[in-house]
N, CA, C and O atoms as a Tinker XYZ file with bonds, in Angstrom:
   500  protein
     1  N    104.094000  182.379000  134.924000    73     2
     2  CA   102.925000  181.815000  134.281000    64     1     3
     3  C    101.838000  181.504000  135.303000    63     2     4     5
     4  O    100.654000  181.679000  135.018000    81     3
     5  N    102.224000  181.050000  136.476000    73     3     6
     6  CA   101.249000  180.738000  137.518000    64     5     7
     7  C    100.470000  181.989000  137.909000    63     6     8     9
     8  O     99.254000  181.936000  138.095000    81     7
     9  N    101.183000  183.131000  138.034000    73     7    10
    10  CA   100.527000  184.388000  138.411000    64     9    11
    11  C     99.470000  184.766000  137.389000    63    10    12    13
    12  O     98.374000  185.177000  137.770000    81    11
    13  N     99.767000  184.639000  136.098000    73    11    14
    14  CA    98.813000  185.021000  135.058000    64    13    15
    15  C     97.599000  184.115000  135.078000    63    14    16    17
    16  O     96.477000  184.587000  134.892000    81    15
    17  N     97.798000  182.826000  135.301000    73    15    18
    18  CA    96.667000  181.904000  135.360000    64    17    19
    19  C     95.733000  182.294000  136.504000    63    18    20    21
    20  O     94.512000  182.239000  136.355000    81    19
    21  N     96.292000  182.679000  137.623000    73    19    22
    22  CA    95.474000  183.082000  138.764000    64    21    23
    23  C     94.754000  184.395000  138.465000    63    22    24    25
    24  O     93.607000  184.575000  138.877000    81    23
    25  N     95.405000  185.307000  137.762000    73    23    26
    26  CA    94.776000  186.582000  137.415000    64    25    27
    27  C     93.573000  186.367000  136.504000    63    26    28    29
    28  O     92.592000  187.106000  136.593000    81    27
    29  N     93.635000  185.393000  135.657000    73    27    30
    30  CA    92.536000  185.167000  134.719000    64    29    31
    31  C     91.249000  184.749000  135.427000    63    30    32    33
    32  O     90.170000  184.818000  134.840000    81    31
    33  N     91.352000  184.326000  136.656000    73    31    34
    34  CA    90.168000  183.904000  137.411000    64    33    35
    35  C     89.527000  185.041000  138.200000    63    34    36    37
    36  O     88.453000  184.867000  138.775000    81    35
    37  N     90.180000  186.205000  138.230000    73    35    38
    38  CA    89.659000  187.353000  138.979000    64    37    39
    39  C     88.799000  188.228000  138.076000    63    38    40    41
    40  O     88.991000  188.262000  136.861000    81    39
    41  N     87.866000  188.922000  138.673000    73    39    42
    42  CA    87.029000  189.852000  137.909000    64    41    43
    43  C     87.833000  191.092000  137.536000    63    42    44    45
    44  O     88.894000  191.354000  138.103000    81    43
    45  N     87.307000  191.855000  136.568000    73    43    46
    46  CA    87.963000  193.109000  136.186000    64    45    47
    47  C     88.066000  194.045000  137.387000    63    46    48    49
    48  O     89.098000  194.680000  137.602000    81    47
    49  N     86.996000  194.125000  138.160000    73    47    50
    50  CA    86.988000  195.002000  139.328000    64    49    51
    51  C     88.057000  194.571000  140.336000    63    50    52    53
    52  O     88.770000  195.412000  140.884000    81    51
    53  N     88.166000  193.272000  140.577000    73    51    54
    54  CA    89.167000  192.767000  141.516000    64    53    55
    55  C     90.579000  193.082000  141.018000    63    54    56    57
    56  O     91.459000  193.428000  141.806000    81    55
    57  N     90.785000  192.959000  139.714000    73    55    58
    58  CA    92.096000  193.280000  139.146000    64    57    59
    59  C     92.415000  194.761000  139.318000    63    58    60    61
    60  O     93.541000  195.112000  139.672000    81    59
    61  N     91.439000  195.631000  139.071000    73    59    62
    62  CA    91.673000  197.066000  139.223000    64    61    63
    63  C     91.960000  197.417000  140.678000    63    62    64    65
    64  O     92.819000  198.252000  140.961000    81    63
    65  N     91.246000  196.782000  141.595000    73    63    66
    66  CA    91.492000  197.029000  143.025000    64    65    67
    67  C     92.880000  196.545000  143.435000    63    66    68    69
    68  O     93.577000  197.211000  144.201000    81    67
    69  N     93.273000  195.384000  142.922000    73    67    70
    70  CA    94.600000  194.859000  143.246000    64    69    71
    71  C     95.681000  195.806000  142.705000    63    70    72    73
    72  O     96.664000  196.096000  143.386000    81    71
    73  N     95.482000  196.277000  141.478000    73    71    74
    74  CA    96.447000  197.206000  140.869000    64    73    75
    75  C     96.546000  198.493000  141.692000    63    74    76    77
    76  O     97.643000  198.988000  141.951000    81    75
    77  N     95.400000  199.027000  142.098000    73    75    78
    78  CA    95.384000  200.248000  142.908000    64    77    79
    79  C     96.090000  200.019000  144.247000    63    78    80    81
    80  O     96.834000  200.878000  144.721000    81    79
    81  N     95.850000  198.860000  144.846000    73    79    82
    82  CA    96.507000  198.537000  146.113000    64    81    83
    83  C     98.011000  198.456000  145.973000    63    82    84    85
    84  O     98.747000  198.907000  146.850000    81    83
    85  N     98.473000  197.880000  144.868000    73    83    86
    86  CA    99.915000  197.779000  144.637000    64    85    87
    87  C    100.548000  199.156000  144.469000    63    86    88    89
    88  O    101.672000  199.379000  144.921000    81    87
    89  N     99.840000  200.079000  143.825000    73    87    90
    90  CA   100.410000  201.425000  143.650000    64    89    91
    91  C    100.493000  202.156000  144.988000    63    90    92    93
    92  O    101.373000  202.993000  145.189000    81    91
    93  N     99.576000  201.839000  145.898000    73    91    94
    94  CA    99.582000  202.523000  147.203000    64    93    95
    95  C    100.696000  202.048000  148.127000    63    94    96    97
    96  O    101.119000  202.791000  149.012000    81    95
    97  N    101.176000  200.826000  147.936000    73    95    98
    98  CA   102.214000  200.306000  148.835000    64    97    99
    99  C    103.618000  200.473000  148.267000    63    98   100   101
   100  O    104.585000  199.992000  148.860000    81    99
   101  N    103.744000  201.155000  147.115000    73    99   102
   102  CA   105.074000  201.413000  146.582000    64   101   103
   103  C    105.836000  202.317000  147.547000    63   102   104   105
   104  O    105.275000  203.282000  148.067000    81   103
   105  N    107.099000  202.014000  147.787000    73   103   106
   106  CA   107.902000  202.911000  148.633000    64   105   107
   107  C    108.100000  204.240000  147.907000    63   106   108   109
   108  O    107.860000  204.326000  146.702000    81   107
   109  N    108.531000  205.266000  148.617000    73   107   110
   110  CA   108.783000  206.550000  147.959000    64   109   111
   111  C    109.811000  206.371000  146.837000    63   110   112   113
   112  O    110.912000  205.870000  147.064000    81   111
   113  N    109.438000  206.785000  145.635000    73   111   114
   114  CA   110.313000  206.559000  144.488000    64   113   115
   115  C    111.604000  207.369000  144.560000    63   114   116   117
   116  O    112.577000  207.046000  143.879000    81   115
   117  N    111.619000  208.404000  145.368000    73   115   118
   118  CA   112.850000  209.173000  145.552000    64   117   119
   119  C    113.844000  208.421000  146.439000    63   118   120   121
   120  O    114.992000  208.843000  146.584000    81   119
   121  N    113.406000  207.311000  147.032000    73   119   122
   122  CA   114.253000  206.551000  147.945000    64   121   123
   123  C    114.479000  205.133000  147.434000    63   122   124   125
   124  O    114.292000  204.162000  148.167000    81   123
   125  N    114.882000  205.023000  146.171000    73   123   126
   126  CA   115.223000  203.721000  145.601000    64   125   127
   127  C    116.643000  203.766000  145.066000    63   126   128   129
   128  O    117.123000  204.806000  144.617000    81   127
   129  N    117.298000  202.629000  145.123000    73   127   130
   130  CA   118.681000  202.545000  144.676000    64   129   131
   131  C    118.921000  201.127000  144.169000    63   130   132   133
   132  O    118.716000  200.154000  144.896000    81   131
   133  N    119.358000  201.018000  142.916000    73   131   134
   134  CA   119.686000  199.713000  142.348000    64   133   135
   135  C    121.163000  199.459000  142.599000    63   134   136   137
   136  O    122.007000  200.311000  142.322000    81   135
   137  N    121.462000  198.292000  143.120000    73   135   138
   138  CA   122.853000  197.939000  143.353000    64   137   139
   139  C    122.982000  196.908000  144.448000    63   138   140   141
   140  O    121.992000  196.433000  145.004000    81   139
   141  N    124.209000  196.576000  144.744000    73   139   142
   142  CA   124.519000  195.623000  145.804000    64   141   143
   143  C    125.471000  196.282000  146.787000    63   142   144   145
   144  O    126.419000  196.965000  146.398000    81   143
   145  N    125.206000  196.069000  148.044000    73   143   146
   146  CA   126.059000  196.604000  149.099000    64   145   147
   147  C    126.953000  195.479000  149.597000    63   146   148   149
   148  O    126.484000  194.409000  149.987000    81   147
   149  N    128.250000  195.750000  149.573000    73   147   150
   150  CA   129.208000  194.724000  149.978000    64   149   151
   151  C    130.088000  195.232000  151.111000    63   150   152   153
   152  O    130.471000  196.401000  151.154000    81   151
   153  N    130.390000  194.337000  152.009000    73   151   154
   154  CA   131.314000  194.619000  153.100000    64   153   155
   155  C    132.671000  194.071000  152.682000    63   154   156   157
   156  O    132.807000  192.887000  152.375000    81   155
   157  N    133.662000  194.935000  152.675000    73   155   158
   158  CA   134.986000  194.518000  152.222000    64   157   159
   159  C    136.027000  194.794000  153.296000    63   158   160   161
   160  O    135.906000  195.722000  154.096000    81   159
   161  N    137.046000  193.959000  153.281000    73   159   162
   162  CA   138.212000  194.139000  154.138000    64   161   163
   163  C    139.419000  194.197000  153.215000    63   162   164   165
   164  O    139.595000  193.332000  152.357000    81   163
   165  N    140.247000  195.214000  153.391000    73   163   166
   166  CA   141.302000  195.496000  152.426000    64   165   167
   167  C    142.694000  195.381000  153.021000    63   166   168   169
   168  O    142.898000  195.482000  154.231000    81   167
   169  N    143.630000  195.167000  152.127000    73   167   170
   170  CA   145.037000  195.247000  152.504000    64   169   171
   171  C    145.647000  196.437000  151.760000    63   170   172   173
   172  O    145.341000  196.664000  150.589000    81   171
   173  N    146.499000  197.184000  152.433000    73   171   174
   174  CA   147.039000  198.409000  151.842000    64   173   175
   175  C    148.344000  198.185000  151.099000    63   174   176   177
   176  O    148.729000  199.015000  150.276000    81   175
   177  N    149.018000  197.108000  151.362000    73   175   178
   178  CA   150.280000  196.842000  150.672000    64   177   179
   179  C    151.518000  197.265000  151.440000    63   178   180   181
   180  O    152.636000  196.932000  151.045000    81   179
   181  N    151.335000  197.990000  152.525000    73   179   182
   182  CA   152.470000  198.413000  153.346000    64   181   183
   183  C    152.967000  197.182000  154.122000    63   182   184   185
   184  O    152.201000  196.596000  154.887000    81   183
   185  N    154.226000  196.782000  153.939000    73   183   186
   186  CA   154.720000  195.567000  154.604000    64   185   187
   187  C    154.776000  195.669000  156.126000    63   186   188   189
   188  O    154.800000  194.644000  156.808000    81   187
   189  N    154.797000  196.886000  156.671000    73   187   190
   190  CA   154.847000  197.057000  158.125000    64   189   191
   191  C    153.459000  197.190000  158.753000    63   190   192   193
   192  O    153.347000  197.309000  159.973000    81   191
   193  N    152.422000  197.172000  157.954000    73   191   194
   194  CA   151.052000  197.376000  158.449000    64   193   195
   195  C    150.490000  196.077000  159.023000    63   194   196   197
   196  O    150.938000  194.978000  158.695000    81   195
   197  N    149.503000  196.244000  159.882000    73   195   198
   198  CA   148.840000  195.077000  160.484000    64   197   199
   199  C    148.187000  194.194000  159.429000    63   198   200   201
   200  O    148.051000  192.988000  159.633000    81   199
   201  N    147.775000  194.788000  158.286000    73   199   202
   202  CA   147.113000  193.986000  157.256000    64   201   203
   203  C    148.090000  193.012000  156.596000    63   202   204   205
   204  O    147.669000  191.999000  156.038000    81   203
   205  N    149.380000  193.308000  156.656000    73   203   206
   206  CA   150.386000  192.376000  156.118000    64   205   207
   207  C    150.459000  191.116000  156.970000    63   206   208   209
   208  O    150.925000  190.075000  156.508000    81   207
   209  N    149.996000  191.212000  158.223000    73   207   210
   210  CA   149.979000  190.058000  159.137000    64   209   211
   211  C    148.600000  189.392000  159.156000    63   210   212   213
   212  O    148.353000  188.493000  159.960000    81   211
   213  N    147.712000  189.831000  158.278000    73   211   214
   214  CA   146.401000  189.188000  158.189000    64   213   215
   215  C    145.253000  189.967000  158.798000    63   214   216   217
   216  O    144.098000  189.580000  158.622000    81   215
   217  N    145.530000  191.063000  159.514000    73   215   218
   218  CA   144.456000  191.882000  160.106000    64   217   219
   219  C    144.091000  192.994000  159.115000    63   218   220   221
   220  O    144.602000  194.111000  159.197000    81   219
   221  N    143.210000  192.667000  158.192000    73   219   222
   222  CA   142.897000  193.618000  157.123000    64   221   223
   223  C    142.106000  194.821000  157.639000    63   222   224   225
   224  O    141.485000  194.771000  158.701000    81   223
   225  N    142.145000  195.899000  156.861000    73   223   226
   226  CA   141.420000  197.129000  157.186000    64   225   227
   227  C    139.940000  196.952000  156.854000    63   226   228   229
   228  O    139.590000  196.348000  155.839000    81   227
   229  N    139.090000  197.473000  157.703000    73   227   230
   230  CA   137.662000  197.414000  157.384000    64   229   231
   231  C    136.821000  197.270000  158.620000    63   230   232   233
   232  O    137.342000  197.283000  159.735000    81   231
   233  N    135.553000  197.136000  158.443000    73   231   234
   234  CA   134.934000  196.955000  157.133000    64   233   235
   235  C    134.833000  198.272000  156.355000    63   234   236   237
   236  O    134.667000  199.350000  156.926000    81   235
   237  N    134.939000  198.138000  155.046000    73   235   238
   238  CA   134.685000  199.227000  154.121000    64   237   239
   239  C    133.444000  198.815000  153.343000    63   238   240   241
   240  O    133.411000  197.739000  152.747000    81   239
   241  N    132.436000  199.655000  153.346000    73   239   242
   242  CA   131.187000  199.343000  152.645000    64   241   243
   243  C    131.270000  199.885000  151.233000    63   242   244   245
   244  O    131.703000  201.015000  151.008000    81   243
   245  N    130.847000  199.061000  150.284000    73   243   246
   246  CA   130.990000  199.406000  148.876000    64   245   247
   247  C    129.679000  199.126000  148.150000    63   246   248   249
   248  O    129.108000  198.043000  148.275000    81   247
   249  N    129.210000  200.110000  147.393000    73   247   250
   250  CA   128.014000  199.958000  146.564000    64   249   251
   251  C    128.476000  199.644000  145.149000    63   250   252   253
   252  O    129.256000  200.396000  144.564000    81   251
   253  N    127.996000  198.538000  144.601000    73   251   254
   254  CA   128.339000  198.135000  143.244000    64   253   255
   255  C    127.072000  198.122000  142.396000    63   254   256   257
   256  O    126.040000  197.598000  142.815000    81   255
   257  N    127.159000  198.701000  141.200000    73   255   258
   258  CA   126.025000  198.757000  140.278000    64   257   259
   259  C    126.497000  198.258000  138.919000    63   258   260   261
   260  O    127.480000  198.761000  138.374000    81   259
   261  N    125.796000  197.268000  138.375000    73   259   262
   262  CA   126.095000  196.771000  137.042000    64   261   263
   263  C    125.361000  197.646000  136.042000    63   262   264   265
   264  O    124.134000  197.742000  136.077000    81   263
   265  N    126.109000  198.284000  135.152000    73   263   266
   266  CA   125.519000  199.170000  134.149000    64   265   267
   267  C    125.127000  198.399000  132.896000    63   266   268   269
   268  O    124.046000  198.615000  132.348000    81   267
   269  N    125.983000  197.514000  132.445000    73   267   270
   270  CA   125.691000  196.596000  131.354000    64   269   271
   271  C    126.654000  195.422000  131.499000    63   270   272   273
   272  O    127.339000  195.310000  132.515000    81   271
   273  N    126.715000  194.550000  130.502000    73   271   274
   274  CA   127.510000  193.327000  130.650000    64   273   275
   275  C    128.981000  193.579000  130.944000    63   274   276   277
   276  O    129.624000  192.773000  131.617000    81   275
   277  N    129.513000  194.670000  130.456000    73   275   278
   278  CA   130.950000  194.882000  130.639000    64   277   279
   279  C    131.294000  196.114000  131.479000    63   278   280   281
   280  O    132.470000  196.446000  131.633000    81   279
   281  N    130.290000  196.789000  132.019000    73   279   282
   282  CA   130.574000  198.005000  132.791000    64   281   283
   283  C    129.895000  197.962000  134.160000    63   282   284   285
   284  O    128.728000  197.598000  134.302000    81   283
   285  N    130.678000  198.348000  135.144000    73   283   286
   286  CA   130.165000  198.451000  136.504000    64   285   287
   287  C    130.593000  199.798000  137.070000    63   286   288   289
   288  O    131.607000  200.373000  136.673000    81   287
   289  N    129.796000  200.275000  137.997000    73   287   290
   290  CA   130.150000  201.499000  138.708000    64   289   291
   291  C    130.022000  201.203000  140.189000    63   290   292   293
   292  O    129.296000  200.293000  140.591000    81   291
   293  N    130.715000  201.961000  140.981000    73   291   294
   294  CA   130.622000  201.737000  142.407000    64   293   295
   295  C    131.250000  202.860000  143.181000    63   294   296   297
   296  O    131.950000  203.717000  142.643000    81   295
   297  N    130.975000  202.823000  144.457000    73   295   298
   298  CA   131.573000  203.819000  145.338000    64   297   299
   299  C    131.536000  203.283000  146.762000    63   298   300   301
   300  O    130.751000  202.394000  147.092000    81   299
   301  N    132.401000  203.842000  147.593000    73   299   302
   302  CA   132.360000  203.478000  149.007000    64   301   303
   303  C    131.194000  204.205000  149.661000    63   302   304   305
   304  O    130.792000  205.287000  149.234000    81   303
   305  N    130.665000  203.590000  150.698000    73   303   306
   306  CA   129.536000  204.148000  151.434000    64   305   307
   307  C    129.998000  204.399000  152.869000    63   306   308   309
   308  O    130.462000  203.474000  153.537000    81   307
   309  N    129.879000  205.625000  153.346000    73   307   310
   310  CA   130.243000  205.896000  154.738000    64   309   311
   311  C    129.411000  205.032000  155.694000    63   310   312   313
   312  O    128.242000  204.752000  155.430000    81   311
   313  N    130.015000  204.623000  156.782000    73   311   314
   314  CA   129.353000  203.750000  157.746000    64   313   315
   315  C    128.022000  204.277000  158.236000    63   314   316   317
   316  O    127.106000  203.495000  158.490000    81   315
   317  N    127.894000  205.606000  158.376000    73   315   318
   318  CA   126.638000  206.160000  158.892000    64   317   319
   319  C    125.531000  206.184000  157.826000    63   318   320   321
   320  O    124.392000  206.538000  158.131000    81   319
   321  N    125.855000  205.813000  156.589000    73   319   322
   322  CA   124.833000  205.767000  155.536000    64   321   323
   323  C    124.462000  204.343000  155.129000    63   322   324   325
   324  O    123.610000  204.154000  154.261000    81   323
   325  N    125.085000  203.349000  155.737000    73   323   326
   326  CA   124.875000  201.955000  155.342000    64   325   327
   327  C    123.413000  201.542000  155.501000    63   326   328   329
   328  O    122.857000  200.913000  154.601000    81   327
   329  N    122.787000  201.877000  156.611000    73   327   330
   330  CA   121.390000  201.472000  156.815000    64   329   331
   331  C    120.462000  202.134000  155.800000    63   330   332   333
   332  O    119.535000  201.497000  155.301000    81   331
   333  N    120.703000  203.396000  155.494000    73   331   334
   334  CA   119.902000  204.093000  154.490000    64   333   335
   335  C    120.059000  203.428000  153.119000    63   334   336   337
   336  O    119.074000  203.223000  152.411000    81   335
   337  N    121.277000  203.099000  152.753000    73   335   338
   338  CA   121.535000  202.443000  151.469000    64   337   339
   339  C    120.843000  201.085000  151.431000    63   338   340   341
   340  O    120.251000  200.720000  150.415000    81   339
   341  N    120.911000  200.340000  152.519000    73   339   342
   342  CA   120.201000  199.045000  152.582000    64   341   343
   343  C    118.703000  199.230000  152.358000    63   342   344   345
   344  O    118.086000  198.470000  151.610000    81   343
   345  N    118.115000  200.240000  153.006000    73   343   346
   346  CA   116.673000  200.528000  152.846000    64   345   347
   347  C    116.348000  200.872000  151.404000    63   346   348   349
   348  O    115.366000  200.383000  150.845000    81   347
   349  N    117.174000  201.713000  150.807000    73   347   350
   350  CA   116.923000  202.137000  149.432000    64   349   351
   351  C    117.040000  200.964000  148.455000    63   350   352   353
   352  O    116.269000  200.880000  147.498000    81   351
   353  N    117.983000  200.070000  148.683000    73   351   354
   354  CA   118.127000  198.882000  147.835000    64   353   355
   355  C    116.894000  197.987000  147.998000    63   354   356   357
   356  O    116.377000  197.464000  147.011000    81   355
   357  N    116.425000  197.810000  149.223000    73   355   358
   358  CA   115.210000  197.016000  149.459000    64   357   359
   359  C    114.003000  197.693000  148.814000    63   358   360   361
   360  O    113.144000  197.011000  148.255000    81   359
   361  N    113.924000  199.014000  148.880000    73   359   362
   362  CA   112.840000  199.741000  148.213000    64   361   363
   363  C    112.859000  199.480000  146.714000    63   362   364   365
   364  O    111.809000  199.289000  146.100000    81   363
   365  N    114.048000  199.471000  146.128000    73   363   366
   366  CA   114.171000  199.191000  144.694000    64   365   367
   367  C    113.612000  197.812000  144.380000    63   366   368   369
   368  O    112.870000  197.646000  143.412000    81   367
   369  N    113.966000  196.823000  145.195000    73   367   370
   370  CA   113.483000  195.462000  144.981000    64   369   371
   371  C    111.955000  195.419000  145.046000    63   370   372   373
   372  O    111.311000  194.767000  144.224000    81   371
   373  N    111.375000  196.125000  146.039000    73   371   374
   374  CA   109.919000  196.150000  146.176000    64   373   375
   375  C    109.251000  196.844000  144.998000    63   374   376   377
   376  O    108.230000  196.372000  144.498000    81   375
   377  N    109.818000  197.961000  144.551000    73   375   378
   378  CA   109.254000  198.674000  143.403000    64   377   379
   379  C    109.272000  197.766000  142.176000    63   378   380   381
   380  O    108.271000  197.646000  141.470000    81   379
   381  N    110.396000  197.137000  141.932000    73   379   382
   382  CA   110.527000  196.265000  140.761000    64   381   383
   383  C    109.517000  195.117000  140.827000    63   382   384   385
   384  O    108.862000  194.813000  139.830000    81   383
   385  N    109.388000  194.491000  141.973000    73   383   386
   386  CA   108.453000  193.377000  142.152000    64   385   387
   387  C    107.011000  193.841000  141.925000    63   386   388   389
   388  O    106.247000  193.177000  141.224000    81   387
   389  N    106.642000  194.978000  142.516000    73   387   390
   390  CA   105.274000  195.474000  142.364000    64   389   391
   391  C    104.990000  195.958000  140.949000    63   390   392   393
   392  O    103.868000  195.805000  140.466000    81   391
   393  N    105.977000  196.536000  140.274000    73   391   394
   394  CA   105.778000  196.948000  138.888000    64   393   395
   395  C    105.531000  195.737000  137.988000    63   394   396   397
   396  O    104.729000  195.812000  137.057000    81   395
   397  N    106.199000  194.645000  138.255000    73   395   398
   398  CA   105.949000  193.421000  137.487000    64   397   399
   399  C    104.517000  192.923000  137.711000    63   398   400   401
   400  O    103.850000  192.491000  136.770000    81   399
   401  N    104.056000  192.985000  138.952000    73   399   402
   402  CA   102.682000  192.560000  139.246000    64   401   403
   403  C    101.675000  193.478000  138.562000    63   402   404   405
   404  O    100.688000  193.008000  137.996000    81   403
   405  N    101.922000  194.787000  138.612000    73   403   406
   406  CA   101.021000  195.753000  137.952000    64   405   407
   407  C    101.016000  195.499000  136.450000    63   406   408   409
   408  O     99.960000  195.542000  135.818000    81   407
   409  N    102.166000  195.240000  135.883000    73   407   410
   410  CA   102.268000  194.961000  134.455000    64   409   411
   411  C    101.477000  193.701000  134.091000    63   410   412   413
   412  O    100.793000  193.680000  133.068000    81   411
   413  N    101.563000  192.659000  134.911000    73   411   414
   414  CA   100.792000  191.436000  134.668000    64   413   415
   415  C     99.297000  191.730000  134.687000    63   414   416   417
   416  O     98.551000  191.238000  133.840000    81   415
   417  N     98.864000  192.528000  135.648000    73   415   418
   418  CA    97.441000  192.888000  135.739000    64   417   419
   419  C     97.024000  193.668000  134.499000    63   418   420   421
   420  O     95.975000  193.391000  133.917000    81   419
   421  N     97.832000  194.636000  134.090000    73   419   422
   422  CA    97.493000  195.433000  132.906000    64   421   423
   423  C     97.434000  194.576000  131.646000    63   422   424   425
   424  O     96.569000  194.792000  130.797000    81   423
   425  N     98.336000  193.609000  131.511000    73   423   426
   426  CA    98.298000  192.705000  130.362000    64   425   427
   427  C     97.010000  191.886000  130.359000    63   426   428   429
   428  O     96.391000  191.687000  129.314000    81   427
   429  N     96.615000  191.416000  131.539000    73   427   430
   430  CA    95.373000  190.636000  131.639000    64   429   431
   431  C     94.175000  191.496000  131.276000    63   430   432   433
   432  O     93.289000  191.043000  130.550000    81   431
   433  N     94.130000  192.734000  131.771000    73   431   434
   434  CA    93.019000  193.632000  131.434000    64   433   435
   435  C     93.006000  193.949000  129.938000    63   434   436   437
   436  O     91.934000  194.022000  129.336000    81   435
   437  N     94.176000  194.136000  129.334000    73   435   438
   438  CA    94.242000  194.388000  127.892000    64   437   439
   439  C     93.765000  193.172000  127.100000    63   438   440   441
   440  O     93.050000  193.310000  126.107000    81   439
   441  N     94.163000  191.988000  127.542000    73   439   442
   442  CA    93.736000  190.749000  126.876000    64   441   443
   443  C     92.220000  190.640000  126.892000    63   442   444   445
   444  O     91.608000  190.279000  125.887000    81   443
   445  N     91.609000  190.953000  128.039000    73   443   446
   446  CA    90.151000  190.875000  128.172000    64   445   447
   447  C     89.452000  191.909000  127.285000    63   446   448   449
   448  O     88.440000  191.611000  126.651000    81   447
   449  N     89.996000  193.113000  127.247000    73   447   450
   450  CA    89.409000  194.157000  126.420000    64   449   451
   451  C     89.470000  193.775000  124.941000    63   450   452   453
   452  O     88.515000  193.995000  124.195000    81   451
   453  N     90.574000  193.213000  124.534000    73   451   454
   454  CA    90.722000  192.772000  123.149000    64   453   455
   455  C     89.698000  191.685000  122.827000    63   454   456   457
   456  O     89.070000  191.712000  121.769000    81   455
   457  N     89.533000  190.729000  123.742000    73   455   458
   458  CA    88.562000  189.653000  123.530000    64   457   459
   459  C     87.136000  190.206000  123.477000    63   458   460   461
   460  O     86.320000  189.771000  122.665000    81   459
   461  N     86.852000  191.166000  124.351000    73   459   462
   462  CA    85.511000  191.780000  124.376000    64   461   463
   463  C     85.239000  192.528000  123.071000    63   462   464   465
   464  O     84.148000  192.420000  122.512000    81   463
   465  N     86.215000  193.279000  122.588000    73   463   466
   466  CA    86.066000  194.017000  121.331000    64   465   467
   467  C     85.898000  193.066000  120.144000    63   466   468   469
   468  O     85.153000  193.360000  119.210000    81   467
   469  N     86.577000  191.955000  120.183000    73   467   470
   470  CA    86.460000  190.969000  119.105000    64   469   471
   471  C     85.056000  190.372000  119.088000    63   470   472   473
   472  O     84.475000  190.155000  118.024000    81   471
   473  N     84.518000  190.108000  120.278000    73   471   474
   474  CA    83.149000  189.571000  120.358000    64   473   475
   475  C     82.154000  190.575000  119.792000    63   474   476   477
   476  O     81.249000  190.207000  119.043000    81   475
   477  N     82.324000  191.854000  120.154000    73   475   478
   478  CA    81.429000  192.903000  119.642000    64   477   479
   479  C     81.492000  192.982000  118.131000    63   478   480   481
   480  O     80.465000  193.095000  117.463000    81   479
   481  N     82.702000  192.922000  117.592000    73   479   482
   482  CA    82.903000  193.019000  116.145000    64   481   483
   483  C     82.242000  191.839000  115.441000    63   482   484   485
   484  O     81.599000  192.003000  114.404000    81   483
   485  N     82.407000  190.645000  116.019000    73   483   486
   486  CA    81.801000  189.451000  115.415000    64   485   487
   487  C     80.286000  189.471000  115.534000    63   486   488   489
   488  O     79.601000  188.938000  114.662000    81   487
   489  N     79.752000  190.062000  116.572000    73   487   490
   490  CA    78.288000  190.141000  116.765000    64   489   491
   491  C     77.661000  191.081000  115.741000    63   490   492   493
   492  O     76.517000  190.870000  115.337000    81   491
   493  N     78.381000  192.107000  115.318000    73   491   494
   494  CA    77.866000  193.085000  114.348000    64   493   495
   495  C     77.816000  192.499000  112.938000    63   494   496   497
   496  O     76.983000  192.902000  112.127000    81   495
   497  N     78.697000  191.557000  112.649000    73   495   498
   498  CA    78.754000  191.025000  111.281000    64   497   499
   499  C     77.872000  189.824000  111.081000    63   498   500
   500  O     77.819000  189.274000  109.981000    81   499
């Protein structure tokens, strides 16, 4: 709500410039990934293994994605891809945040256009 109140104080031109600026700083959309990256340490169950004495195997990197309330998907991530996956997850966060800001700006511009059209209609009658 605070963001919308601040937007209402900006001119149409300022809003359009802000929207254009947000579209320019979006990360490459081909490099986004929704999910969480987790570092896990596992036990294999072999009673003679070091993990049975508390020295678990790992780290194993795991990508988890919530599909809906009752379904999740995931996969292990090779160690040499961990940094790339982290970047892609951060890119997703930035895209989502900027899309929300763009949406707020578009709603404000639509609200203004509706008000302007209503004034015109009332002036004609």
